[in-house]
All heavy atoms as an XYZ file, in Angstrom:
666
protein
N      -4.346     -3.116      7.071
C      -5.719     -2.824      6.710
C      -6.690     -3.134      7.863
O      -7.642     -2.373      8.042
C      -6.124     -3.579      5.439
C      -5.429     -3.100      4.174
S      -5.956     -3.923      2.678
C      -7.517     -3.085      2.368
N      -6.416     -4.189      8.560
C      -7.289     -4.534      9.706
C      -7.177     -3.491     10.802
O      -8.190     -3.121     11.400
C      -6.993     -5.944     10.212
C      -7.207     -7.013      9.175
C      -6.192     -7.805      8.720
C      -8.475     -7.209      8.651
C      -6.411     -8.802      7.764
C      -8.725     -8.163      7.686
C      -7.647     -8.987      7.237
O      -7.884     -9.910      6.294
N      -5.965     -2.990     11.035
C      -5.786     -1.966     12.038
C      -6.515     -0.662     11.636
O      -7.097      0.039     12.428
C      -4.307     -1.680     12.285
N      -6.430     -0.366     10.346
C      -7.154      0.805      9.821
C      -8.658      0.651     10.005
O      -9.350      1.606     10.427
C      -6.825      0.970      8.336
O      -7.587      2.079      7.801
N      -9.172     -0.529      9.713
C     -10.616     -0.749      9.943
C     -10.955     -0.585     11.423
O     -11.970      0.022     11.766
C     -11.059     -2.121      9.451
C     -12.524     -2.324      9.651
N     -13.475     -1.784      8.834
C     -13.199     -2.995     10.630
C     -14.687     -2.098      9.286
N     -14.517     -2.827     10.390
N     -10.155     -1.164     12.283
C     -10.411     -1.066     13.746
C     -10.436      0.396     14.187
O     -11.274      0.793     14.983
C      -9.379     -1.860     14.519
N      -9.528      1.211     13.644
C      -9.490      2.635     13.938
C     -10.777      3.331     13.463
O     -11.379      4.151     14.209
C      -8.281      3.300     13.360
O      -8.312      4.669     13.515
N     -11.192      3.006     12.259
C     -12.416      3.593     11.724
C     -13.629      3.170     12.571
O     -14.519      3.984     12.871
C     -12.642      3.214     10.293
C     -11.634      3.842      9.308
C     -11.671      3.062      7.975
C     -11.969      5.293      9.084
N     -13.632      1.949     13.018
C     -14.722      1.406     13.836
C     -14.720      2.000     15.232
O     -15.735      2.462     15.736
C     -14.591     -0.107     13.909
C     -15.700     -0.792     14.743
C     -15.374     -2.271     14.974
N     -14.143     -2.366     15.824
C     -13.190     -3.245     15.588
N     -13.280     -4.149     14.612
N     -12.149     -3.269     16.402
N     -13.532      1.972     15.873
C     -13.449      2.355     17.334
C     -13.172      3.809     17.561
O     -13.819      4.406     18.465
C     -12.336      1.509     17.980
C     -12.575      0.002     17.870
O     -13.771     -0.410     17.689
O     -11.604     -0.738     17.931
N     -12.281      4.426     16.806
C     -11.905      5.822     17.043
C     -12.870      6.791     16.424
O     -13.176      7.847     17.006
C     -10.475      6.087     16.565
C      -9.433      5.238     17.272
O      -9.675      4.850     18.428
O      -8.384      4.975     16.671
N     -13.314      6.510     15.223
C     -14.184      7.412     14.473
C     -15.670      6.993     14.481
O     -16.540      7.762     14.115
C     -13.701      7.588     13.027
C     -12.347      8.284     12.972
C     -11.190      7.517     12.866
C     -12.252      9.652     13.120
C      -9.954      8.148     12.847
C     -11.024     10.268     13.085
C      -9.860      9.510     12.969
O      -8.623     10.137     12.971
N     -15.920      5.738     14.867
C     -17.278      5.188     14.959
C     -18.037      5.361     13.657
O     -19.191      5.771     13.663
C     -17.999      5.831     16.146
C     -17.335      5.510     17.491
C     -18.020      6.172     18.678
O     -18.971      6.960     18.501
O     -17.601      5.837     19.793
N     -17.388      5.040     12.538
C     -18.054      5.163     11.214
C     -18.307      3.808     10.553
O     -18.721      3.766      9.398
C     -17.266      6.068     10.251
C     -17.238      7.497     10.812
C     -15.847      5.569     10.028
N     -18.082      2.721     11.285
C     -18.373      1.410     10.717
C     -19.769      0.991     11.185
O     -20.478      1.735     11.859
C     -17.311      0.407     11.163
O     -17.511     -0.811     10.478
N     -20.150     -0.209     10.805
C     -21.407     -0.769     11.279
C     -21.249     -2.286     11.388
O     -20.256     -2.829     10.871
C     -22.576     -0.402     10.350
S     -22.370     -1.084      8.679
N     -22.183     -2.952     12.002
C     -22.098     -4.368     12.242
C     -21.894     -5.143     10.890
O     -21.097     -6.085     10.831
C     -23.324     -4.905     12.944
C     -23.296     -6.371     13.208
C     -24.549     -6.888     13.937
O     -25.468     -6.113     14.213
N     -24.604     -8.151     14.173
N     -22.609     -4.741      9.842
C     -22.492     -5.468      8.602
C     -21.090     -5.394      7.995
O     -20.576     -6.418      7.492
C     -23.541     -4.913      7.580
C     -24.973     -5.189      7.968
C     -25.561     -4.217      8.968
O     -24.872     -3.246      9.386
O     -26.722     -4.434      9.370
N     -20.477     -4.213      8.058
C     -19.104     -4.079      7.562
C     -18.137     -4.864      8.448
O     -17.228     -5.520      7.944
C     -18.682     -2.625      7.504
C     -19.404     -1.767      6.465
C     -18.952     -0.344      6.618
C     -19.204     -2.254      5.068
N     -18.326     -4.794      9.748
C     -17.447     -5.506     10.684
C     -17.532     -7.030     10.433
O     -16.493     -7.712     10.532
C     -17.855     -5.219     12.118
C     -17.689     -3.741     12.509
O     -16.966     -3.025     11.785
O     -18.299     -3.327     13.508
N     -18.704     -7.552     10.055
C     -18.841     -8.973      9.779
C     -17.995     -9.320      8.563
O     -17.254    -10.360      8.602
C     -20.315     -9.353      9.562
C     -20.472    -10.736      8.928
C     -21.111     -9.269     10.858
N     -18.065     -8.574      7.506
C     -17.290     -8.891      6.317
C     -15.784     -8.845      6.620
O     -15.036     -9.716      6.164
C     -17.628     -7.949      5.138
C     -19.090     -8.208      4.675
C     -16.680     -8.167      3.964
C     -19.524     -7.255      3.587
N     -15.358     -7.796      7.312
C     -13.940     -7.704      7.656
C     -13.510     -8.909      8.477
O     -12.415     -9.456      8.267
C     -13.639     -6.352      8.361
C     -12.190     -6.318      8.878
C     -13.885     -5.192      7.411
N     -14.325     -9.349      9.420
C     -13.995    -10.516     10.228
C     -13.911    -11.771      9.358
O     -13.019    -12.617      9.557
C     -15.007    -10.654     11.354
C     -14.799    -11.873     12.266
C     -13.478    -11.762     13.002
C     -13.374    -12.907     13.980
N     -12.009    -13.353     14.148
N     -14.837    -11.954      8.451
C     -14.802    -13.121      7.566
C     -13.499    -13.090      6.792
O     -12.825    -14.151      6.663
C     -16.021    -13.138      6.598
C     -17.307    -13.343      7.398
C     -15.850    -14.211      5.529
C     -18.566    -13.094      6.594
N     -13.147    -11.951      6.200
C     -11.890    -11.848      5.438
C     -10.680    -12.159      6.336
O      -9.784    -12.856      5.898
C     -11.789    -10.446      4.831
N     -10.683    -11.615      7.533
C      -9.573    -11.858      8.445
C      -9.466    -13.343      8.797
O      -8.348    -13.893      8.916
C      -9.757    -11.021      9.721
C      -8.542    -11.011     10.615
C      -8.668    -10.023     11.747
O      -9.804     -9.632     12.117
O      -7.629     -9.606     12.266
N     -10.615    -13.993      8.954
C     -10.600    -15.467      9.277
C     -10.053    -16.251      8.106
O      -9.396    -17.275      8.326
C     -12.015    -15.934      9.647
C     -12.460    -15.400     11.000
O     -11.625    -14.918     11.797
O     -13.685    -15.512     11.282
N     -10.357    -15.833      6.870
C      -9.779    -16.503      5.706
C      -8.253    -16.363      5.748
O      -7.510    -17.320      5.550
C     -10.339    -15.930      4.411
C     -11.822    -16.268      4.276
C      -9.569    -16.513      3.185
C     -12.564    -15.505      3.175
N      -7.806    -15.153      5.997
C      -6.381    -14.864      6.246
C      -5.482    -15.017      5.010
O      -5.906    -15.389      3.913
N      -4.219    -14.780      5.272
C      -3.194    -14.831      4.226
C      -3.100    -16.240      3.623
O      -2.899    -16.402      2.449
C      -1.848    -14.397      4.761
S      -1.733    -12.646      5.048
N      -3.251    -17.232      4.446
C      -3.201    -18.617      3.952
C      -4.281    -18.925      2.944
O      -4.064    -19.766      2.050
N      -5.393    -18.265      3.068
C      -6.507    -18.426      2.135
C      -6.502    -17.417      1.007
O      -7.387    -17.439      0.144
N      -5.554    -16.485      1.072
C      -5.401    -15.523     -0.023
C      -5.895    -14.126      0.247
O      -5.908    -13.312     -0.647
N      -6.328    -13.837      1.482
C      -6.753    -12.471      1.803
C      -5.645    -11.792      2.581
O      -5.268    -12.220      3.684
C      -8.044    -12.490      2.651
C      -8.454    -11.034      2.990
C      -9.184    -13.135      1.902
N      -5.082    -10.694      2.032
C      -3.996     -9.985      2.636
C      -4.444     -8.872      3.571
O      -3.683     -8.415      4.393
C      -3.052     -9.453      1.587
C      -2.509    -10.544      0.676
C      -2.814    -10.597     -0.668
C      -1.716    -11.559      1.226
C      -2.313    -11.614     -1.454
C      -1.220    -12.582      0.449
C      -1.519    -12.589     -0.897
O      -1.027    -13.607     -1.700
N      -5.670     -8.417      3.417
C      -6.185     -7.370      4.239
C      -7.567     -6.939      3.779
O      -7.962     -7.189      2.646
N      -8.329     -6.288      4.693
C      -9.689     -5.867      4.359
C     -10.039     -4.720      5.301
O      -9.702     -4.749      6.471
C     -10.633     -7.058      4.511
S     -12.365     -6.696      4.049
N     -10.754     -3.721      4.769
C     -11.230     -2.617      5.624
C     -12.399     -1.932      4.971
O     -12.619     -2.101      3.768
C     -10.139     -1.566      5.858
C      -9.607     -0.978      4.572
C      -8.805      0.281      4.753
N      -9.825      1.368      4.791
C      -9.513      2.632      4.890
N      -8.261      2.992      4.955
N     -10.407      3.557      4.934
N     -13.171     -1.183      5.712
C     -14.231     -0.453      5.133
C     -13.711      0.684      4.250
O     -12.564      1.067      4.445
C     -15.188      0.128      6.225
C     -14.561      1.194      7.073
S     -15.742      2.337      7.768
C     -15.991      3.395      6.386
N     -14.465      1.090      3.328
C     -14.074      2.179      2.432
C     -15.298      3.012      2.135
O     -16.456      2.569      2.311
C     -13.406      1.660      1.121
O     -12.836      2.758      0.426
C     -14.380      0.895      0.261
N     -15.095      4.208      1.716
C     -16.200      5.126      1.427
C     -16.574      5.914      2.636
O     -15.777      6.141      3.565
N     -17.823      6.338      2.713
C     -18.245      7.207      3.787
C     -18.585      6.568      5.082
O     -18.832      7.225      6.087
N     -18.633      5.235      5.132
C     -18.952      4.521      6.366
C     -20.410      4.401      6.569
O     -21.241      4.691      5.715
N     -20.777      3.903      7.754
C     -22.164      3.679      8.145
C     -22.920      2.785      7.178
O     -24.067      3.003      6.824
C     -22.902      5.016      8.298
C     -22.197      5.989      9.188
C     -21.560      7.096      8.707
C     -22.116      5.737     10.562
C     -20.911      8.002      9.530
C     -21.448      6.625     11.386
C     -20.857      7.750     10.906
N     -22.237      1.734      6.722
C     -22.835      0.826      5.744
C     -22.054      1.015      4.441
O     -21.244      1.936      4.310
N     -22.246      0.188      3.511
C     -21.608      0.425      2.243
C     -20.640     -0.681      1.852
O     -21.019     -1.798      1.650
N     -19.343     -0.301      1.796
C     -18.390     -1.135      1.095
C     -17.143     -1.427      1.929
O     -16.782     -0.664      2.819
C     -17.950     -0.493     -0.183
S     -19.250     -0.224     -1.386
N     -16.525     -2.541      1.611
C     -15.193     -2.835      2.075
C     -14.297     -3.032      0.850
O     -14.824     -3.320     -0.233
C     -15.105     -4.081      2.974
C     -15.976     -3.912      4.228
C     -15.448     -5.362      2.231
N     -13.040     -2.909      1.034
C     -12.053     -3.259      0.020
C     -11.122     -4.299      0.604
O     -10.760     -4.167      1.768
C     -11.310     -1.988     -0.516
C     -10.514     -1.329      0.600
C     -10.410     -2.362     -1.703
N     -10.857     -5.286     -0.154
C      -9.960     -6.370      0.317
C      -8.863     -6.567     -0.720
O      -9.135     -6.557     -1.955
C     -10.745     -7.676      0.529
N      -7.660     -6.830     -0.261
C      -6.553     -7.196     -1.126
C      -6.462     -8.707     -1.048
O      -6.295     -9.280      0.025
C      -5.276     -6.577     -0.651
C      -5.246     -5.041     -0.640
C      -3.910     -4.570     -0.103
C      -5.466     -4.508     -2.030
N      -6.581     -9.342     -2.248
C      -6.620    -10.821     -2.290
C      -5.656    -11.340     -3.376
O      -5.359    -10.641     -4.340
C      -8.045    -11.337     -2.531
C      -8.983    -10.844     -1.468
C      -8.535    -10.993     -3.888
N      -5.272    -12.569     -3.183
C      -4.432    -13.278     -4.139
C      -5.237    -13.531     -5.408
O      -6.402    -14.011     -5.336
C      -3.927    -14.570     -3.545
C      -2.884    -15.271     -4.357
C      -2.371    -16.466     -3.582
C      -1.255    -17.135     -4.434
N      -0.726    -18.318     -3.720
N      -4.693    -13.212     -6.577
C      -5.442    -13.304     -7.815
C      -6.050    -14.647     -8.074
O      -7.212    -14.758     -8.419
C      -4.504    -12.944     -9.010
O      -4.001    -11.626     -8.811
C      -5.234    -12.970    -10.310
N      -5.301    -15.750     -7.844
C      -5.824    -17.062     -8.173
C      -6.810    -17.576     -7.118
O      -7.392    -18.644     -7.267
C      -4.715    -18.074     -8.415
C      -3.824    -18.330     -7.212
O      -4.075    -17.786     -6.129
O      -2.845    -19.063     -7.366
N      -7.082    -16.802     -6.105
C      -8.052    -17.173     -5.047
C      -9.315    -16.342     -5.091
O     -10.202    -16.538     -4.263
C      -7.380    -17.086     -3.694
N      -9.441    -15.429     -6.019
C     -10.561    -14.494     -6.093
C     -11.879    -15.219     -6.065
O     -12.781    -14.899     -5.291
C     -10.451    -13.539     -7.286
C     -11.748    -12.761     -7.502
C      -9.311    -12.580     -7.142
N     -12.086    -16.202     -6.926
C     -13.381    -16.907     -7.008
C     -13.729    -17.565     -5.712
O     -14.849    -17.434     -5.222
C     -13.398    -17.909     -8.162
C     -13.396    -17.275     -9.536
O     -13.846    -16.111     -9.641
O     -12.954    -17.926    -10.491
N     -12.784    -18.290     -5.129
C     -13.064    -18.993     -3.875
C     -13.349    -18.015     -2.756
O     -14.242    -18.228     -1.932
C     -11.872    -19.899     -3.514
N     -12.597    -16.896     -2.689
C     -12.772    -15.919     -1.643
C     -14.131    -15.237     -1.757
O     -14.860    -15.084     -0.768
C     -11.629    -14.913     -1.644
C     -10.319    -15.593     -1.196
C     -11.935    -13.704     -0.777
C      -9.097    -14.751     -1.482
N     -14.468    -14.797     -2.957
C     -15.763    -14.111     -3.129
C     -16.963    -15.023     -2.779
O     -17.889    -14.583     -2.159
C     -15.944    -13.514     -4.535
O     -15.804    -14.545     -5.507
C     -14.922    -12.434     -4.816
N     -16.869    -16.284     -3.170
C     -17.906    -17.225     -2.835
C     -18.017    -17.447     -1.327
O     -19.084    -17.514     -0.745
C     -17.701    -18.557     -3.552
C     -17.994    -18.477     -5.013
C     -17.671    -19.781     -5.727
C     -17.863    -19.616     -7.255
N     -17.407    -20.775     -7.999
N     -16.861    -17.578     -0.670
C     -16.864    -17.808      0.786
C     -17.378    -16.567      1.539
O     -18.183    -16.721      2.443
C     -15.445    -18.145      1.265
C     -15.292    -18.206      2.779
C     -14.744    -19.491      3.227
C     -14.545    -19.533      4.733
N     -15.741    -20.042      5.432
N     -16.911    -15.403      1.154
C     -17.381    -14.207      1.825
C     -18.890    -14.055      1.625
O     -19.638    -13.775      2.580
C     -16.641    -12.954      1.344
C     -15.209    -12.975      1.884
C     -17.374    -11.642      1.745
C     -14.313    -11.866      1.380
N     -19.388    -14.243      0.410
C     -20.837    -14.119      0.135
C     -21.643    -15.128      0.931
O     -22.671    -14.751      1.567
C     -21.125    -14.261     -1.355
N     -21.183    -16.356      0.959
C     -21.925    -17.412      1.713
C     -21.930    -17.163      3.195
O     -22.945    -17.231      3.882
C     -21.371    -18.767      1.367
N     -20.727    -16.871      3.752
C     -20.621    -16.651      5.186
C     -21.355    -15.372      5.619
O     -22.003    -15.397      6.686
C     -19.140    -16.518      5.614
C     -18.429    -17.861      5.580
O     -18.999    -18.885      5.113
O     -17.264    -17.925      6.007
N     -21.313    -14.345      4.810
C     -22.015    -13.109      5.134
C     -23.523    -13.342      5.157
O     -24.196    -12.888      6.109
C     -21.683    -12.027      4.106
C     -22.309    -10.708      4.411
C     -21.846     -9.886      5.425
C     -23.404    -10.228      3.674
C     -22.427     -8.668      5.690
C     -24.000     -8.996      3.915
C     -23.496     -8.240      4.945
O     -24.081     -7.033      5.239
N     -24.050    -14.056      4.176
C     -25.492    -14.327      4.181
C     -25.896    -15.196      5.361
O     -26.919    -14.964      6.002
C     -25.928    -14.983      2.872
C     -27.458    -15.145      2.800
C     -27.956    -15.294      1.410
O     -27.235    -15.646      0.510
N     -29.243    -15.039      1.234
N     -25.071    -16.191      5.705
C     -25.341    -17.041      6.842
C     -25.353    -16.262      8.167
O     -26.168    -16.551      9.047
C     -24.333    -18.185      6.926
N     -24.457    -15.272      8.301
C     -24.346    -14.527      9.535
C     -25.323    -13.380      9.661
O     -25.687    -12.988     10.750
C     -22.925    -14.019      9.715
C     -21.891    -15.114      9.909
C     -20.527    -14.521     10.178
N     -19.519    -15.565     10.063
C     -18.241    -15.355     10.344
N     -17.820    -14.187     10.788
N     -17.382    -16.333     10.214
N     -25.728    -12.802      8.517
C     -26.587    -11.602      8.583
C     -27.952    -11.794      7.948
O     -28.825    -10.950      8.184
C     -25.876    -10.438      7.829
O     -25.831    -10.745      6.459
C     -24.508    -10.141      8.417
N     -28.131    -12.795      7.109
C     -29.360    -12.930      6.344
C     -29.463    -11.992      5.182
O     -30.493    -11.882      4.502
N     -28.357    -11.310      4.887
C     -28.315    -10.351      3.759
C     -27.485    -10.920      2.663
O     -26.392    -11.460      2.884
C     -27.724     -9.020      4.224
C     -28.537     -8.386      5.384
C     -27.593     -8.006      3.060
C     -27.856     -7.238      6.091
N     -27.974    -10.757      1.404
C     -27.173    -11.200      0.244
C     -26.193    -10.076     -0.176
O     -26.661     -8.952     -0.487
C     -28.092    -11.552     -0.917
C     -27.342    -12.080     -2.128
C     -28.302    -12.523     -3.261
O     -29.489    -12.666     -2.995
O     -27.797    -12.673     -4.395
N     -24.943    -10.371     -0.126
C     -23.930     -9.354     -0.454
C     -23.752     -9.249     -1.980
O     -23.873    -10.253     -2.679
C     -22.612     -9.725      0.196
N     -23.411     -8.094     -2.411
C     -23.007     -7.855     -3.782
C     -21.459     -7.780     -3.755
O     -20.902     -6.923     -3.059
C     -23.568     -6.562     -4.326
N     -20.801     -8.715     -4.433
C     -19.343     -8.760     -4.423
C     -18.795     -8.453     -5.804
O     -19.255     -9.027     -6.775
C     -18.879    -10.191     -3.984
C     -17.371    -10.237     -3.915
C     -19.495    -10.555     -2.627
N     -17.877     -7.522     -5.874
C     -17.275     -7.134     -7.140
C     -15.775     -7.377     -7.057
O     -15.134     -6.992     -6.085
C     -17.480     -5.626     -7.410
C     -18.937     -5.217     -7.410
C     -19.496     -4.736     -6.247
C     -19.702     -5.361     -8.548
C     -20.851     -4.352     -6.222
C     -21.037     -5.004     -8.546
C     -21.616     -4.495     -7.388
N     -15.218     -8.011     -8.067
C     -13.791     -8.210     -8.143
C     -13.225     -7.270     -9.214
O     -13.802     -7.175    -10.304
C     -13.461     -9.661     -8.473
N     -12.134     -6.617     -8.919
C     -11.498     -5.769     -9.903
C      -9.990     -5.853     -9.757
O      -9.470     -6.385     -8.778
C     -11.992     -4.308     -9.746
O     -11.561     -3.841     -8.482
N      -9.292     -5.324    -10.744
C      -7.849     -5.299    -10.681
C      -7.421     -3.838    -10.681
O      -8.094     -2.957    -11.220
C      -7.255     -5.940    -11.942
C      -7.527     -7.430    -11.992
C      -6.981     -8.012    -13.305
N      -6.771     -9.425    -13.165
C      -5.581     -9.981    -12.986
N      -4.481     -9.271    -12.992
N      -5.463    -11.277    -12.796
N      -6.269     -3.569    -10.089
C      -5.777     -2.183    -10.113
C      -5.458     -1.748    -11.519
O      -5.093     -2.567    -12.370
C      -4.532     -2.232     -9.247
C      -4.123     -3.669     -9.117
C      -5.370     -4.447     -9.388
N      -5.617     -0.477    -11.803
C      -5.335      0.080    -13.106
C      -4.193      1.088    -12.986
O      -3.761      1.410    -11.891
C      -6.582      0.742    -13.730
N      -3.760      1.569    -14.101
C      -2.616      2.493    -14.111
C      -2.964      3.840    -13.441
O      -2.092      4.537    -13.030
C      -2.214      2.784    -15.542
N      -4.218      4.156    -13.335
C      -4.628      5.451    -12.731
C      -4.742      6.543    -13.749
O      -4.689      6.315    -14.938
N      -4.840      7.742    -13.246
C      -5.041      8.895    -14.108
C      -3.714      9.174    -14.883
O      -2.630      9.089    -14.335
C      -5.440     10.143    -13.295
N      -3.888      9.505    -16.135
C      -2.733      9.866    -16.974
C      -3.126     11.023    -17.909
O      -4.339     11.286    -18.131
C      -2.255      8.693    -17.874
O      -3.316      8.277    -18.688
C      -1.830      7.518    -16.998
N      -2.154     11.671    -18.471
C      -2.389     12.685    -19.464
C      -2.341     12.022    -20.847
O      -1.364     11.330    -21.149
C      -1.336     13.828    -19.364
C      -1.460     14.513    -18.022
C      -1.517     14.810    -20.517
C      -0.415     15.555    -17.753
N      -3.369     12.258    -21.609
C      -3.405     11.697    -22.976
C      -3.005     12.757    -23.932
O      -3.590     13.860    -24.000
C      -4.836     11.187    -23.297
C      -5.258     10.097    -22.302
C      -4.903     10.680    -24.724
C      -6.690      9.631    -22.419
N      -1.957     12.475    -24.704
C      -1.497     13.410    -25.721
C      -2.269     13.151    -27.002
O      -2.358     12.028    -27.484
C       0.012     13.185    -25.983
C       0.884     13.414    -24.784
C       1.016     14.884    -24.425
O       0.837     15.767    -25.248
N       1.288     15.136    -23.160
N      -2.876     14.204    -27.572
C      -3.646     14.060    -28.802
C      -2.886     14.657    -29.963
O      -2.216     15.591    -29.921
C      -5.017     14.782    -28.668
C      -5.828     14.581    -29.912
C      -5.719     14.325    -27.427
C-alpha cells in the first residue's frame, strides 16, 4: 500500500501534503502498532486515505492519527472506522 501511495504521489502527482502526512503517520505506527498499510484513495488532490489496521488496535490508531495529524497540520481530521462487508450480491425474492 505504501508503494502504491508513493506511485500515486510521485508518478501521477495526484496526492497532496495533507494525504502524505497521514500516510507517513500510519507508516510510522507500522505493523507493530497495528497498521498494515495506508494509501490515498479516491480522486486525489486532497480527500481520503484507506488504512488496513488490526481490529483490536482501531481505537488507539485512530486517536494517534487524529492527534498527530492535527499537531503536524493544524487541521482536525475526520476519521472513520469500518469493516469489510460481503460486497454486492444477488438477492433472490
